[in-house]
Gaussian input, Z-matrix of N, CA and C with variables (Angstrom, degrees):
# hf/3-21g

backbone

0 1
 N
 C     1     B1
 C     2     B2     1     A1
 N     3     B3     2     A2     1     D1
 C     4     B4     3     A3     2     D2
 C     5     B5     4     A4     3     D3
 N     6     B6     5     A5     4     D4
 C     7     B7     6     A6     5     D5
 C     8     B8     7     A7     6     D6
 N     9     B9     8     A8     7     D7
 C    10    B10     9     A9     8     D8
 C    11    B11    10    A10     9     D9
 N    12    B12    11    A11    10    D10
 C    13    B13    12    A12    11    D11
 C    14    B14    13    A13    12    D12
 N    15    B15    14    A14    13    D13
 C    16    B16    15    A15    14    D14
 C    17    B17    16    A16    15    D15
 N    18    B18    17    A17    16    D16
 C    19    B19    18    A18    17    D17
 C    20    B20    19    A19    18    D18
 N    21    B21    20    A20    19    D19
 C    22    B22    21    A21    20    D20
 C    23    B23    22    A22    21    D21
 N    24    B24    23    A23    22    D22
 C    25    B25    24    A24    23    D23
 C    26    B26    25    A25    24    D24
 N    27    B27    26    A26    25    D25
 C    28    B28    27    A27    26    D26
 C    29    B29    28    A28    27    D27
 N    30    B30    29    A29    28    D28
 C    31    B31    30    A30    29    D29
 C    32    B32    31    A31    30    D30
 N    33    B33    32    A32    31    D31
 C    34    B34    33    A33    32    D32
 C    35    B35    34    A34    33    D33
 N    36    B36    35    A35    34    D34
 C    37    B37    36    A36    35    D35
 C    38    B38    37    A37    36    D36
 N    39    B39    38    A38    37    D37
 C    40    B40    39    A39    38    D38
 C    41    B41    40    A40    39    D39
 N    42    B42    41    A41    40    D40
 C    43    B43    42    A42    41    D41
 C    44    B44    43    A43    42    D42
 N    45    B45    44    A44    43    D43
 C    46    B46    45    A45    44    D44
 C    47    B47    46    A46    45    D45
 N    48    B48    47    A47    46    D46
 C    49    B49    48    A48    47    D47
 C    50    B50    49    A49    48    D48
 N    51    B51    50    A50    49    D49
 C    52    B52    51    A51    50    D50
 C    53    B53    52    A52    51    D51
 N    54    B54    53    A53    52    D52
 C    55    B55    54    A54    53    D53
 C    56    B56    55    A55    54    D54
 N    57    B57    56    A56    55    D55
 C    58    B58    57    A57    56    D56
 C    59    B59    58    A58    57    D57
 N    60    B60    59    A59    58    D58
 C    61    B61    60    A60    59    D59
 C    62    B62    61    A61    60    D60
 N    63    B63    62    A62    61    D61
 C    64    B64    63    A63    62    D62
 C    65    B65    64    A64    63    D63
 N    66    B66    65    A65    64    D64
 C    67    B67    66    A66    65    D65
 C    68    B68    67    A67    66    D66
 N    69    B69    68    A68    67    D67
 C    70    B70    69    A69    68    D68
 C    71    B71    70    A70    69    D69
 N    72    B72    71    A71    70    D70
 C    73    B73    72    A72    71    D71
 C    74    B74    73    A73    72    D72
 N    75    B75    74    A74    73    D73
 C    76    B76    75    A75    74    D74
 C    77    B77    76    A76    75    D75
 N    78    B78    77    A77    76    D76
 C    79    B79    78    A78    77    D77
 C    80    B80    79    A79    78    D78
 N    81    B81    80    A80    79    D79
 C    82    B82    81    A81    80    D80
 C    83    B83    82    A82    81    D81
 N    84    B84    83    A83    82    D82
 C    85    B85    84    A84    83    D83
 C    86    B86    85    A85    84    D84
 N    87    B87    86    A86    85    D85
 C    88    B88    87    A87    86    D86
 C    89    B89    88    A88    87    D87
 N    90    B90    89    A89    88    D88
 C    91    B91    90    A90    89    D89
 C    92    B92    91    A91    90    D90
 N    93    B93    92    A92    91    D91
 C    94    B94    93    A93    92    D92
 C    95    B95    94    A94    93    D93
 N    96    B96    95    A95    94    D94
 C    97    B97    96    A96    95    D95
 C    98    B98    97    A97    96    D96
 N    99    B99    98    A98    97    D97
 C   100   B100    99    A99    98    D98
 C   101   B101   100   A100    99    D99
 N   102   B102   101   A101   100   D100
 C   103   B103   102   A102   101   D101
 C   104   B104   103   A103   102   D102
 N   105   B105   104   A104   103   D103
 C   106   B106   105   A105   104   D104
 C   107   B107   106   A106   105   D105
 N   108   B108   107   A107   106   D106
 C   109   B109   108   A108   107   D107
 C   110   B110   109   A109   108   D108
 N   111   B111   110   A110   109   D109
 C   112   B112   111   A111   110   D110
 C   113   B113   112   A112   111   D111
 N   114   B114   113   A113   112   D112
 C   115   B115   114   A114   113   D113
 C   116   B116   115   A115   114   D114
 N   117   B117   116   A116   115   D115
 C   118   B118   117   A117   116   D116
 C   119   B119   118   A118   117   D117
 N   120   B120   119   A119   118   D118
 C   121   B121   120   A120   119   D119
 C   122   B122   121   A121   120   D120
 N   123   B123   122   A122   121   D121
 C   124   B124   123   A123   122   D122
 C   125   B125   124   A124   123   D123
 N   126   B126   125   A125   124   D124
 C   127   B127   126   A126   125   D125
 C   128   B128   127   A127   126   D126
 N   129   B129   128   A128   127   D127
 C   130   B130   129   A129   128   D128
 C   131   B131   130   A130   129   D129
 N   132   B132   131   A131   130   D130
 C   133   B133   132   A132   131   D131
 C   134   B134   133   A133   132   D132
 N   135   B135   134   A134   133   D133
 C   136   B136   135   A135   134   D134
 C   137   B137   136   A136   135   D135
 N   138   B138   137   A137   136   D136
 C   139   B139   138   A138   137   D137
 C   140   B140   139   A139   138   D138
 N   141   B141   140   A140   139   D139
 C   142   B142   141   A141   140   D140
 C   143   B143   142   A142   141   D141
 N   144   B144   143   A143   142   D142
 C   145   B145   144   A144   143   D143
 C   146   B146   145   A145   144   D144
 N   147   B147   146   A146   145   D145
 C   148   B148   147   A147   146   D146
 C   149   B149   148   A148   147   D147
 N   150   B150   149   A149   148   D148
 C   151   B151   150   A150   149   D149
 C   152   B152   151   A151   150   D150
 N   153   B153   152   A152   151   D151
 C   154   B154   153   A153   152   D152
 C   155   B155   154   A154   153   D153
 N   156   B156   155   A155   154   D154
 C   157   B157   156   A156   155   D155
 C   158   B158   157   A157   156   D156
 N   159   B159   158   A158   157   D157
 C   160   B160   159   A159   158   D158
 C   161   B161   160   A160   159   D159
 N   162   B162   161   A161   160   D160
 C   163   B163   162   A162   161   D161
 C   164   B164   163   A163   162   D162
 N   165   B165   164   A164   163   D163
 C   166   B166   165   A165   164   D164
 C   167   B167   166   A166   165   D165
 N   168   B168   167   A167   166   D166
 C   169   B169   168   A168   167   D167
 C   170   B170   169   A169   168   D168
 N   171   B171   170   A170   169   D169
 C   172   B172   171   A171   170   D170
 C   173   B173   172   A172   171   D171
 N   174   B174   173   A173   172   D172
 C   175   B175   174   A174   173   D173
 C   176   B176   175   A175   174   D174
 N   177   B177   176   A176   175   D175
 C   178   B178   177   A177   176   D176
 C   179   B179   178   A178   177   D177
 N   180   B180   179   A179   178   D178
 C   181   B181   180   A180   179   D179
 C   182   B182   181   A181   180   D180
 N   183   B183   182   A182   181   D181
 C   184   B184   183   A183   182   D182
 C   185   B185   184   A184   183   D183
 N   186   B186   185   A185   184   D184
 C   187   B187   186   A186   185   D185
 C   188   B188   187   A187   186   D186
 N   189   B189   188   A188   187   D187
 C   190   B190   189   A189   188   D188
 C   191   B191   190   A190   189   D189
 N   192   B192   191   A191   190   D190
 C   193   B193   192   A192   191   D191
 C   194   B194   193   A193   192   D192
 N   195   B195   194   A194   193   D193
 C   196   B196   195   A195   194   D194
 C   197   B197   196   A196   195   D195
 N   198   B198   197   A197   196   D196
 C   199   B199   198   A198   197   D197
 C   200   B200   199   A199   198   D198
 N   201   B201   200   A200   199   D199
 C   202   B202   201   A201   200   D200
 C   203   B203   202   A202   201   D201
 N   204   B204   203   A203   202   D202
 C   205   B205   204   A204   203   D203
 C   206   B206   205   A205   204   D204
 N   207   B207   206   A206   205   D205
 C   208   B208   207   A207   206   D206
 C   209   B209   208   A208   207   D207
 N   210   B210   209   A209   208   D208
 C   211   B211   210   A210   209   D209
 C   212   B212   211   A211   210   D210
 N   213   B213   212   A212   211   D211
 C   214   B214   213   A213   212   D212
 C   215   B215   214   A214   213   D213
 N   216   B216   215   A215   214   D214
 C   217   B217   216   A216   215   D215
 C   218   B218   217   A217   216   D216
 N   219   B219   218   A218   217   D217
 C   220   B220   219   A219   218   D218
 C   221   B221   220   A220   219   D219
 N   222   B222   221   A221   220   D220
 C   223   B223   222   A222   221   D221
 C   224   B224   223   A223   222   D222
 N   225   B225   224   A224   223   D223
 C   226   B226   225   A225   224   D224
 C   227   B227   226   A226   225   D225
 N   228   B228   227   A227   226   D226
 C   229   B229   228   A228   227   D227
 C   230   B230   229   A229   228   D228
 N   231   B231   230   A230   229   D229
 C   232   B232   231   A231   230   D230
 C   233   B233   232   A232   231   D231
 N   234   B234   233   A233   232   D232
 C   235   B235   234   A234   233   D233
 C   236   B236   235   A235   234   D234
 N   237   B237   236   A236   235   D235
 C   238   B238   237   A237   236   D236
 C   239   B239   238   A238   237   D237
 N   240   B240   239   A239   238   D238
 C   241   B241   240   A240   239   D239
 C   242   B242   241   A241   240   D240
 N   243   B243   242   A242   241   D241
 C   244   B244   243   A243   242   D242
 C   245   B245   244   A244   243   D243
 N   246   B246   245   A245   244   D244
 C   247   B247   246   A246   245   D245
 C   248   B248   247   A247   246   D246
 N   249   B249   248   A248   247   D247
 C   250   B250   249   A249   248   D248
 C   251   B251   250   A250   249   D249
 N   252   B252   251   A251   250   D250
 C   253   B253   252   A252   251   D251
 C   254   B254   253   A253   252   D252
 N   255   B255   254   A254   253   D253
 C   256   B256   255   A255   254   D254
 C   257   B257   256   A256   255   D255
 N   258   B258   257   A257   256   D256
 C   259   B259   258   A258   257   D257
 C   260   B260   259   A259   258   D258
 N   261   B261   260   A260   259   D259
 C   262   B262   261   A261   260   D260
 C   263   B263   262   A262   261   D261
 N   264   B264   263   A263   262   D262
 C   265   B265   264   A264   263   D263
 C   266   B266   265   A265   264   D264
 N   267   B267   266   A266   265   D265
 C   268   B268   267   A267   266   D266
 C   269   B269   268   A268   267   D267
 N   270   B270   269   A269   268   D268
 C   271   B271   270   A270   269   D269
 C   272   B272   271   A271   270   D270
 N   273   B273   272   A272   271   D271
 C   274   B274   273   A273   272   D272
 C   275   B275   274   A274   273   D273
 N   276   B276   275   A275   274   D274
 C   277   B277   276   A276   275   D275
 C   278   B278   277   A277   276   D276
 N   279   B279   278   A278   277   D277
 C   280   B280   279   A279   278   D278
 C   281   B281   280   A280   279   D279
 N   282   B282   281   A281   280   D280
 C   283   B283   282   A282   281   D281
 C   284   B284   283   A283   282   D282
 N   285   B285   284   A284   283   D283
 C   286   B286   285   A285   284   D284
 C   287   B287   286   A286   285   D285
 N   288   B288   287   A287   286   D286
 C   289   B289   288   A288   287   D287
 C   290   B290   289   A289   288   D288
 N   291   B291   290   A290   289   D289
 C   292   B292   291   A291   290   D290
 C   293   B293   292   A292   291   D291
 N   294   B294   293   A293   292   D292
 C   295   B295   294   A294   293   D293
 C   296   B296   295   A295   294   D294
 N   297   B297   296   A296   295   D295
 C   298   B298   297   A297   296   D296
 C   299   B299   298   A298   297   D297
 N   300   B300   299   A299   298   D298
 C   301   B301   300   A300   299   D299
 C   302   B302   301   A301   300   D300
 N   303   B303   302   A302   301   D301
 C   304   B304   303   A303   302   D302
 C   305   B305   304   A304   303   D303
 N   306   B306   305   A305   304   D304
 C   307   B307   306   A306   305   D305
 C   308   B308   307   A307   306   D306
 N   309   B309   308   A308   307   D307
 C   310   B310   309   A309   308   D308
 C   311   B311   310   A310   309   D309
 N   312   B312   311   A311   310   D310
 C   313   B313   312   A312   311   D311
 C   314   B314   313   A313   312   D312
 N   315   B315   314   A314   313   D313
 C   316   B316   315   A315   314   D314
 C   317   B317   316   A316   315   D315
 N   318   B318   317   A317   316   D316
 C   319   B319   318   A318   317   D317
 C   320   B320   319   A319   318   D318

   B1=1.4860
   B2=1.6031
   B3=1.2299
   B4=1.4659
   B5=1.5415
   B6=1.3239
   B7=1.3032
   B8=1.6013
   B9=1.2193
   B10=1.4401
   B11=1.4558
   B12=1.3400
   B13=1.5066
   B14=1.5611
   B15=1.3316
   B16=1.5222
   B17=1.5648
   B18=1.3442
   B19=1.3627
   B20=1.6677
   B21=1.3778
   B22=1.4400
   B23=1.5172
   B24=1.2799
   B25=1.5589
   B26=1.5712
   B27=1.2566
   B28=1.3888
   B29=1.5076
   B30=1.2782
   B31=1.4879
   B32=1.5324
   B33=1.2764
   B34=1.4618
   B35=1.5329
   B36=1.3427
   B37=1.5197
   B38=1.5580
   B39=1.3620
   B40=1.4540
   B41=1.5501
   B42=1.3799
   B43=1.4642
   B44=1.5774
   B45=1.3464
   B46=1.4311
   B47=1.5059
   B48=1.3248
   B49=1.4156
   B50=1.4056
   B51=1.3808
   B52=1.4634
   B53=1.5137
   B54=1.3375
   B55=1.5629
   B56=1.4132
   B57=1.2883
   B58=1.5557
   B59=1.5492
   B60=1.3138
   B61=1.4681
   B62=1.5342
   B63=1.3244
   B64=1.5249
   B65=1.5203
   B66=1.2347
   B67=1.4834
   B68=1.5450
   B69=1.3629
   B70=1.4405
   B71=1.5506
   B72=1.3198
   B73=1.4399
   B74=1.4857
   B75=1.3578
   B76=1.3795
   B77=1.5662
   B78=1.2886
   B79=1.5108
   B80=1.5843
   B81=1.3368
   B82=1.4931
   B83=1.5965
   B84=1.3541
   B85=1.3738
   B86=1.5751
   B87=1.2545
   B88=1.4334
   B89=1.5895
   B90=1.2511
   B91=1.5186
   B92=1.5075
   B93=1.3306
   B94=1.5932
   B95=1.4504
   B96=1.3220
   B97=1.4909
   B98=1.4951
   B99=1.3018
   B100=1.4539
   B101=1.5637
   B102=1.3197
   B103=1.5183
   B104=1.4451
   B105=1.3709
   B106=1.4529
   B107=1.5250
   B108=1.2828
   B109=1.4915
   B110=1.5852
   B111=1.3095
   B112=1.4599
   B113=1.5694
   B114=1.4204
   B115=1.4919
   B116=1.4406
   B117=1.3254
   B118=1.4946
   B119=1.5077
   B120=1.3463
   B121=1.3513
   B122=1.5910
   B123=1.3751
   B124=1.4605
   B125=1.5653
   B126=1.4360
   B127=1.3605
   B128=1.5717
   B129=1.3379
   B130=1.4332
   B131=1.5446
   B132=1.3491
   B133=1.4512
   B134=1.4873
   B135=1.3532
   B136=1.4467
   B137=1.4552
   B138=1.3552
   B139=1.6064
   B140=1.6088
   B141=1.2876
   B142=1.3637
   B143=1.5198
   B144=1.3716
   B145=1.5348
   B146=1.5262
   B147=1.2258
   B148=1.4532
   B149=1.4981
   B150=1.3224
   B151=1.4802
   B152=1.5672
   B153=1.3666
   B154=1.4715
   B155=1.4675
   B156=1.4272
   B157=1.4677
   B158=1.5103
   B159=1.3352
   B160=1.4161
   B161=1.5382
   B162=1.2459
   B163=1.5510
   B164=1.4967
   B165=1.3638
   B166=1.5059
   B167=1.4565
   B168=1.3578
   B169=1.4484
   B170=1.5486
   B171=1.4208
   B172=1.4320
   B173=1.5830
   B174=1.3026
   B175=1.4860
   B176=1.5175
   B177=1.2900
   B178=1.4870
   B179=1.4500
   B180=1.2895
   B181=1.4717
   B182=1.4870
   B183=1.3225
   B184=1.4410
   B185=1.4950
   B186=1.2664
   B187=1.5174
   B188=1.4595
   B189=1.3837
   B190=1.3980
   B191=1.5206
   B192=1.2343
   B193=1.4923
   B194=1.5037
   B195=1.4261
   B196=1.3602
   B197=1.5016
   B198=1.3155
   B199=1.4357
   B200=1.4930
   B201=1.3584
   B202=1.4426
   B203=1.5097
   B204=1.3918
   B205=1.4954
   B206=1.4814
   B207=1.3658
   B208=1.4795
   B209=1.5382
   B210=1.2688
   B211=1.6006
   B212=1.4708
   B213=1.3360
   B214=1.4303
   B215=1.4829
   B216=1.4013
   B217=1.5109
   B218=1.5032
   B219=1.3278
   B220=1.5304
   B221=1.3794
   B222=1.4548
   B223=1.4291
   B224=1.5783
   B225=1.2684
   B226=1.4368
   B227=1.5792
   B228=1.3126
   B229=1.3926
   B230=1.5506
   B231=1.3475
   B232=1.3710
   B233=1.4688
   B234=1.4424
   B235=1.5083
   B236=1.4038
   B237=1.3923
   B238=1.5244
   B239=1.5226
   B240=1.3313
   B241=1.4410
   B242=1.5986
   B243=1.3730
   B244=1.3622
   B245=1.4780
   B246=1.3589
   B247=1.4760
   B248=1.5477
   B249=1.2352
   B250=1.5565
   B251=1.4493
   B252=1.4223
   B253=1.3554
   B254=1.4508
   B255=1.3024
   B256=1.4719
   B257=1.5091
   B258=1.3375
   B259=1.4913
   B260=1.3904
   B261=1.4588
   B262=1.4617
   B263=1.5835
   B264=1.3868
   B265=1.4824
   B266=1.4756
   B267=1.3307
   B268=1.4670
   B269=1.5078
   B270=1.2950
   B271=1.4373
   B272=1.5443
   B273=1.2719
   B274=1.5921
   B275=1.4742
   B276=1.2806
   B277=1.4294
   B278=1.5368
   B279=1.2426
   B280=1.4273
   B281=1.4923
   B282=1.2913
   B283=1.4839
   B284=1.4574
   B285=1.3941
   B286=1.5350
   B287=1.4865
   B288=1.3228
   B289=1.4736
   B290=1.5477
   B291=1.3703
   B292=1.4102
   B293=1.5375
   B294=1.2934
   B295=1.5476
   B296=1.5154
   B297=1.3230
   B298=1.3202
   B299=1.5048
   B300=1.3335
   B301=1.5464
   B302=1.5311
   B303=1.2377
   B304=1.4710
   B305=1.5525
   B306=1.2752
   B307=1.4430
   B308=1.4554
   B309=1.3356
   B310=1.4744
   B311=1.4367
   B312=1.2792
   B313=1.5024
   B314=1.3825
   B315=1.4238
   B316=1.4489
   B317=1.5016
   B318=1.2672
   B319=1.3852
   B320=1.6293
   A1=105.60
   A2=114.46
   A3=118.64
   A4=112.87
   A5=117.20
   A6=120.32
   A7=119.62
   A8=119.42
   A9=121.65
   A10=110.81
   A11=119.92
   A12=120.00
   A13=113.19
   A14=118.18
   A15=118.81
   A16=104.90
   A17=125.79
   A18=120.01
   A19=113.12
   A20=114.24
   A21=119.37
   A22=103.22
   A23=113.49
   A24=118.33
   A25=104.23
   A26=112.17
   A27=116.88
   A28=113.36
   A29=117.75
   A30=126.06
   A31=108.95
   A32=119.44
   A33=120.58
   A34=111.92
   A35=115.50
   A36=118.06
   A37=105.52
   A38=120.12
   A39=122.01
   A40=105.35
   A41=110.49
   A42=116.71
   A43=108.33
   A44=115.92
   A45=121.91
   A46=111.38
   A47=117.50
   A48=124.04
   A49=119.56
   A50=119.64
   A51=123.39
   A52=110.87
   A53=112.44
   A54=113.33
   A55=113.66
   A56=112.48
   A57=122.42
   A58=116.44
   A59=112.43
   A60=114.13
   A61=114.55
   A62=115.09
   A63=118.41
   A64=108.91
   A65=117.28
   A66=127.73
   A67=107.82
   A68=116.02
   A69=122.12
   A70=111.04
   A71=111.38
   A72=117.43
   A73=108.00
   A74=116.32
   A75=119.35
   A76=113.75
   A77=114.12
   A78=117.31
   A79=105.93
   A80=108.63
   A81=118.00
   A82=109.63
   A83=114.28
   A84=116.73
   A85=104.08
   A86=120.61
   A87=123.69
   A88=106.70
   A89=112.06
   A90=120.20
   A91=108.15
   A92=111.17
   A93=121.85
   A94=104.25
   A95=114.90
   A96=120.53
   A97=110.15
   A98=115.70
   A99=122.13
   A100=113.67
   A101=113.15
   A102=118.36
   A103=118.20
   A104=115.23
   A105=122.34
   A106=111.05
   A107=114.32
   A108=122.91
   A109=106.34
   A110=115.71
   A111=116.86
   A112=112.02
   A113=116.03
   A114=117.58
   A115=114.30
   A116=119.10
   A117=119.72
   A118=110.93
   A119=115.33
   A120=122.58
   A121=108.64
   A122=111.03
   A123=115.46
   A124=104.89
   A125=116.53
   A126=123.78
   A127=109.15
   A128=112.84
   A129=120.04
   A130=113.14
   A131=116.01
   A132=120.46
   A133=119.93
   A134=114.65
   A135=122.06
   A136=111.29
   A137=113.71
   A138=119.83
   A139=106.30
   A140=114.64
   A141=125.70
   A142=107.16
   A143=119.95
   A144=118.13
   A145=111.01
   A146=116.69
   A147=124.14
   A148=106.08
   A149=118.06
   A150=122.74
   A151=109.04
   A152=114.53
   A153=117.16
   A154=106.76
   A155=123.94
   A156=123.44
   A157=112.80
   A158=119.18
   A159=124.59
   A160=107.99
   A161=116.90
   A162=123.58
   A163=109.40
   A164=113.81
   A165=125.66
   A166=109.56
   A167=118.77
   A168=127.97
   A169=107.98
   A170=114.19
   A171=118.85
   A172=111.23
   A173=119.12
   A174=121.37
   A175=109.03
   A176=120.44
   A177=122.92
   A178=110.66
   A179=118.42
   A180=122.10
   A181=116.26
   A182=119.30
   A183=120.07
   A184=118.20
   A185=120.39
   A186=122.91
   A187=114.30
   A188=123.90
   A189=117.68
   A190=110.49
   A191=119.09
   A192=121.23
   A193=110.14
   A194=118.48
   A195=123.50
   A196=113.73
   A197=119.02
   A198=120.55
   A199=110.96
   A200=113.45
   A201=120.77
   A202=106.73
   A203=115.24
   A204=119.66
   A205=115.96
   A206=114.71
   A207=120.87
   A208=108.80
   A209=114.21
   A210=120.17
   A211=111.93
   A212=117.17
   A213=120.18
   A214=110.04
   A215=110.95
   A216=123.00
   A217=106.97
   A218=112.70
   A219=121.26
   A220=106.64
   A221=112.42
   A222=125.38
   A223=111.11
   A224=115.23
   A225=117.69
   A226=111.40
   A227=115.73
   A228=124.43
   A229=107.67
   A230=118.65
   A231=124.71
   A232=106.32
   A233=120.68
   A234=116.35
   A235=118.09
   A236=119.33
   A237=115.96
   A238=111.27
   A239=119.44
   A240=117.66
   A241=106.50
   A242=115.32
   A243=122.69
   A244=112.29
   A245=116.02
   A246=121.60
   A247=103.65
   A248=111.68
   A249=118.00
   A250=111.75
   A251=116.38
   A252=123.83
   A253=113.16
   A254=120.07
   A255=130.39
   A256=105.68
   A257=113.64
   A258=117.98
   A259=109.07
   A260=116.21
   A261=121.57
   A262=100.85
   A263=110.38
   A264=120.20
   A265=115.10
   A266=113.96
   A267=119.53
   A268=108.19
   A269=116.02
   A270=119.06
   A271=116.47
   A272=110.00
   A273=118.19
   A274=107.09
   A275=116.35
   A276=122.64
   A277=112.90
   A278=124.72
   A279=121.01
   A280=116.04
   A281=119.27
   A282=120.88
   A283=110.44
   A284=114.13
   A285=118.49
   A286=113.00
   A287=113.76
   A288=119.26
   A289=110.16
   A290=115.97
   A291=119.82
   A292=108.53
   A293=116.20
   A294=116.44
   A295=108.55
   A296=116.61
   A297=126.01
   A298=109.24
   A299=119.07
   A300=115.99
   A301=110.77
   A302=119.15
   A303=126.45
   A304=104.88
   A305=115.34
   A306=120.20
   A307=117.91
   A308=116.48
   A309=120.55
   A310=114.36
   A311=120.07
   A312=126.29
   A313=103.94
   A314=112.11
   A315=121.83
   A316=107.41
   A317=120.97
   A318=124.52
   A319=114.70
   D1=126.92
   D2=177.36
   D3=-83.88
   D4=158.78
   D5=176.55
   D6=-77.61
   D7=120.13
   D8=-178.98
   D9=-114.51
   D10=105.57
   D11=-173.11
   D12=-63.32
   D13=-28.41
   D14=-177.31
   D15=-68.98
   D16=-26.64
   D17=-175.57
   D18=-119.93
   D19=-8.52
   D20=177.73
   D21=-113.58
   D22=91.01
   D23=177.05
   D24=-146.72
   D25=151.74
   D26=179.77
   D27=-133.34
   D28=148.06
   D29=175.90
   D30=-77.13
   D31=142.39
   D32=173.27
   D33=-65.20
   D34=131.94
   D35=179.64
   D36=-101.65
   D37=17.36
   D38=175.22
   D39=-69.29
   D40=145.87
   D41=-179.82
   D42=-88.40
   D43=121.08
   D44=177.99
   D45=-51.88
   D46=128.61
   D47=-178.87
   D48=77.47
   D49=-1.68
   D50=177.46
   D51=-77.41
   D52=133.10
   D53=175.26
   D54=-89.40
   D55=103.23
   D56=178.93
   D57=-69.06
   D58=-0.95
   D59=171.68
   D60=-87.89
   D61=-11.04
   D62=-174.18
   D63=-75.07
   D64=163.14
   D65=179.22
   D66=-57.81
   D67=142.95
   D68=-176.99
   D69=155.00
   D70=174.77
   D71=176.54
   D72=-104.24
   D73=134.19
   D74=-178.89
   D75=-127.39
   D76=129.56
   D77=-179.66
   D78=-92.90
   D79=132.90
   D80=-171.21
   D81=-128.84
   D82=132.76
   D83=174.86
   D84=-122.55
   D85=130.89
   D86=174.11
   D87=-122.47
   D88=129.49
   D89=179.78
   D90=-111.80
   D91=146.34
   D92=176.04
   D93=-73.00
   D94=142.42
   D95=174.65
   D96=-54.23
   D97=139.01
   D98=178.64
   D99=62.71
   D100=11.75
   D101=-173.77
   D102=44.95
   D103=38.23
   D104=167.97
   D105=-67.33
   D106=143.48
   D107=-177.46
   D108=-83.23
   D109=70.70
   D110=-174.54
   D111=-88.76
   D112=-18.91
   D113=-177.08
   D114=-91.75
   D115=-4.93
   D116=178.20
   D117=154.17
   D118=-168.80
   D119=-178.06
   D120=-142.40
   D121=166.58
   D122=179.42
   D123=-113.73
   D124=126.28
   D125=178.06
   D126=-129.60
   D127=123.31
   D128=-173.63
   D129=45.34
   D130=51.11
   D131=179.93
   D132=69.10
   D133=10.27
   D134=-179.15
   D135=-121.74
   D136=129.25
   D137=-179.66
   D138=-73.86
   D139=129.98
   D140=175.65
   D141=-112.49
   D142=107.72
   D143=-175.67
   D144=-76.85
   D145=147.02
   D146=172.74
   D147=-88.24
   D148=176.30
   D149=178.14
   D150=-54.70
   D151=-40.47
   D152=-175.73
   D153=-71.14
   D154=-37.61
   D155=176.91
   D156=-62.13
   D157=-36.27
   D158=179.19
   D159=-71.75
   D160=-36.08
   D161=174.97
   D162=-58.30
   D163=-51.82
   D164=-178.30
   D165=-52.10
   D166=-48.19
   D167=-177.14
   D168=-62.56
   D169=-48.21
   D170=-177.92
   D171=-65.31
   D172=-43.93
   D173=173.91
   D174=-55.63
   D175=-46.01
   D176=-178.77
   D177=-54.98
   D178=-51.81
   D179=178.93
   D180=-62.91
   D181=-25.96
   D182=170.91
   D183=-80.87
   D184=-15.53
   D185=-177.35
   D186=-47.92
   D187=-44.11
   D188=-173.57
   D189=-71.89
   D190=-11.82
   D191=179.40
   D192=-86.03
   D193=-22.36
   D194=-179.11
   D195=-105.73
   D196=-9.08
   D197=175.19
   D198=-135.06
   D199=118.52
   D200=-176.75
   D201=-72.56
   D202=148.97
   D203=177.64
   D204=72.87
   D205=21.12
   D206=-179.50
   D207=-118.94
   D208=128.72
   D209=163.57
   D210=-116.03
   D211=144.85
   D212=177.86
   D213=-92.79
   D214=143.01
   D215=175.67
   D216=-100.91
   D217=-146.78
   D218=172.23
   D219=-68.27
   D220=149.81
   D221=-179.89
   D222=-149.32
   D223=133.23
   D224=175.25
   D225=-143.84
   D226=137.45
   D227=179.75
   D228=-101.86
   D229=125.91
   D230=177.75
   D231=-112.91
   D232=166.81
   D233=179.59
   D234=-53.82
   D235=-34.53
   D236=-176.45
   D237=-127.70
   D238=15.04
   D239=176.68
   D240=-165.15
   D241=169.49
   D242=171.78
   D243=-127.02
   D244=153.92
   D245=173.86
   D246=-123.55
   D247=139.73
   D248=177.68
   D249=-150.47
   D250=157.74
   D251=165.32
   D252=-119.82
   D253=119.87
   D254=-173.80
   D255=-108.43
   D256=126.39
   D257=174.93
   D258=-109.75
   D259=116.29
   D260=175.80
   D261=-94.14
   D262=117.53
   D263=-177.65
   D264=-95.03
   D265=-20.57
   D266=175.64
   D267=-152.68
   D268=136.15
   D269=179.00
   D270=-148.23
   D271=49.88
   D272=177.17
   D273=-69.67
   D274=121.15
   D275=174.06
   D276=-75.59
   D277=121.40
   D278=178.90
   D279=92.95
   D280=-16.88
   D281=-179.96
   D282=-160.05
   D283=145.40
   D284=177.22
   D285=77.13
   D286=-173.45
   D287=-179.58
   D288=-62.66
   D289=151.44
   D290=-178.70
   D291=-151.98
   D292=142.55
   D293=175.11
   D294=-80.27
   D295=65.80
   D296=174.47
   D297=-132.08
   D298=169.94
   D299=-176.99
   D300=-62.18
   D301=134.18
   D302=-174.25
   D303=-59.45
   D304=130.60
   D305=178.43
   D306=84.23
   D307=-4.56
   D308=178.27
   D309=-81.21
   D310=153.21
   D311=179.59
   D312=-73.93
   D313=137.43
   D314=176.85
   D315=-97.58
   D316=145.15
   D317=169.77
   D318=-119.04

C-alpha cells in the first residue's frame, strides 16, 4: 500500500498549552519519509535490520550519554518506522540537568 497524503493524514494529538519539555514519559513514533523500508525487512515473520536499522538502535542506546536528564523506555525498530518511550526525568531550563544536548547552551 502506497502513501496517499489526501487520505493518510492525522490530526495532532498534542495537548494545547502542554509543556512537552517537562518531566514525564513520552511515546514517540518516527516514520521514514515516504514510508520506505530503510531500517530493514521482514522475512518469515522475523525482522532483519539493515545497516540503517542497526545504526538507529546504536544511536538509541547512546542517547542517555548525550542528553542529560533522559532515561530510555521501550524501543522497537520496524522496517519503516520506530516506536519509543522516552522518559524526561529532569528538565530545568537554565539550571541543572536538562534533556538537551550535553554541554549545549540553554536558553
